[in-house]
C-alpha atoms as one frame of an Amber mdcrd trajectory, in Angstrom:
protein
  40.618 -22.788 -16.555  39.295 -25.419 -14.168  35.798 -26.853 -14.406  34.458
 -24.890 -11.420  35.678 -21.602 -12.919  34.031 -22.431 -16.260  30.815 -23.281
 -14.449  30.882 -19.997 -12.528  31.489 -18.103 -15.780  28.586 -19.933 -17.391
  26.295 -18.974 -14.507  27.407 -15.332 -14.729  26.654 -15.358 -18.461  23.248
 -16.931 -17.844  22.392 -14.270 -15.269  23.618 -11.381 -17.399  21.584 -12.549
 -20.398  18.576 -13.851 -18.529  16.102 -11.435 -20.110  17.347 -12.271 -23.625
  17.153 -16.003 -22.901  13.675 -15.664 -21.410  12.438 -13.717 -24.446  13.844
 -16.315 -26.835  12.251 -19.141 -24.839   8.918 -17.314 -24.953   9.188 -17.064
 -28.739  10.079 -20.749 -29.018   7.131 -21.651 -26.796   4.550 -19.499 -28.550
   1.853 -20.558 -30.963   3.964 -19.755 -34.040   7.271 -20.822 -32.513   6.182
 -24.155 -31.044   2.566 -25.155 -31.431   2.215 -24.463 -35.150   5.519 -26.029
 -36.283   4.746 -29.272 -34.450   1.282 -29.293 -35.993   2.961 -28.803 -39.402
   4.882 -32.033 -38.881   1.660 -33.991 -38.419  -0.060 -32.054 -41.199   2.840
 -33.027 -43.491   3.457 -29.396 -44.378   6.741 -28.068 -45.733   6.419 -25.326
 -43.114   7.957 -27.703 -40.554  11.252 -26.973 -42.322  11.077 -23.403 -41.010
  11.741 -24.794 -37.539  15.378 -25.197 -38.548  15.829 -21.418 -38.337  14.684
 -21.371 -34.711  16.908 -24.326 -33.870  19.928 -22.613 -35.398  19.098 -19.385
 -33.579  18.876 -21.173 -30.223  22.136 -23.024 -30.849  23.956 -19.768 -31.651
  22.763 -18.287 -28.363  23.744 -21.409 -26.423  27.202 -21.338 -28.029  27.620
 -17.680 -27.121  27.040 -18.398 -23.435  30.322 -20.305 -23.236  32.262 -19.464
 -26.399  35.405 -21.218 -25.147  33.575 -24.519 -24.680  32.517 -26.787 -27.537
  28.956 -28.019 -27.263  28.335 -31.671 -26.489  29.144 -33.858 -29.526  25.829
 -35.754 -29.325  23.952 -32.464 -29.268  25.971 -31.180 -32.230  25.199 -34.387
 -34.131  21.469 -34.079 -33.415  21.497 -30.448 -34.574  23.521 -31.276 -37.685
  21.095 -34.029 -38.651  18.109 -31.749 -38.074  19.229 -28.596 -39.851  20.374
 -27.597 -43.316  17.517 -29.375 -45.039  15.479 -27.986 -47.926  12.052 -29.298
 -48.782  11.761 -31.501 -51.824   8.453 -33.043 -52.946  10.089 -36.496 -52.802
  10.383 -36.053 -49.022   6.636 -36.595 -48.736   7.122 -40.304 -49.506   9.407
 -40.692 -46.473   8.067 -37.835 -44.370   8.893 -38.986 -40.849  12.395 -40.163
 -41.670  13.220 -36.817 -43.277  11.463 -34.434 -40.893  11.715 -36.091 -37.487
  15.368 -35.028 -37.167  14.201 -31.396 -37.625  11.749 -31.769 -34.742  14.264
 -33.654 -32.609  16.929 -30.995 -33.059  14.456 -28.277 -32.122  13.288 -30.167
 -29.035  16.853 -30.653 -27.786  17.825 -27.042 -28.455  14.646 -25.752 -26.822
  15.217 -28.027 -23.803  18.692 -26.604 -23.223  17.391 -23.066 -23.665  14.696
 -23.775 -21.079  17.324 -25.150 -18.676  19.477 -22.062 -19.249  16.520 -19.862
 -18.289  15.550 -22.044 -15.319  19.045 -22.076 -13.810  20.018 -18.488 -14.637
  18.857 -17.603 -11.129  21.630 -19.617  -9.457  24.230 -17.468  -7.729  26.759
 -20.285  -7.592  27.080 -23.890  -8.675  24.864 -26.085  -6.480  26.253 -29.007
  -4.509  23.270 -31.241  -5.270  22.674 -31.116  -9.017  19.117 -30.875 -10.322
  18.791 -33.047 -13.434  18.204 -30.113 -15.795  21.229 -28.271 -14.473  23.352
 -31.407 -14.783  22.163 -31.757 -18.402  23.165 -28.137 -19.030  26.621 -28.916
 -17.683  26.846 -31.853 -20.115  25.994 -29.494 -22.964  29.168 -27.538 -22.186
  31.353 -30.524 -21.298  31.375 -29.612 -17.629  30.067 -32.921 -16.340
């Protein structure tokens, strides 16, 4: 399938799942889904590790929007480095090095979810690419 056809399919999938995407973004932008986990990083609380579940959930949804397209390798690397971690008391001695990848992975996943919601209203691929839409295309290897 050519790039344009993949892009059109992606847009159709975004439109058809817009309410689901919007609800997930609202959860990931709420007090407990965004504000509190970031606070937990600065508070040096093990609860920041819970953010990995939200990141994984977002990534699964993003993957399902274009199941025939692998996600961007840099994005996959960021997610891999920021998920699958379990808290160990020894992590406190090197807190930022251990937990920043968790936050980074969440921020990238949340960004792409936000772009998916923002551009779900497009009826067709635009000629002039807004930066967020172009980033979304990179996520799916379409740019």
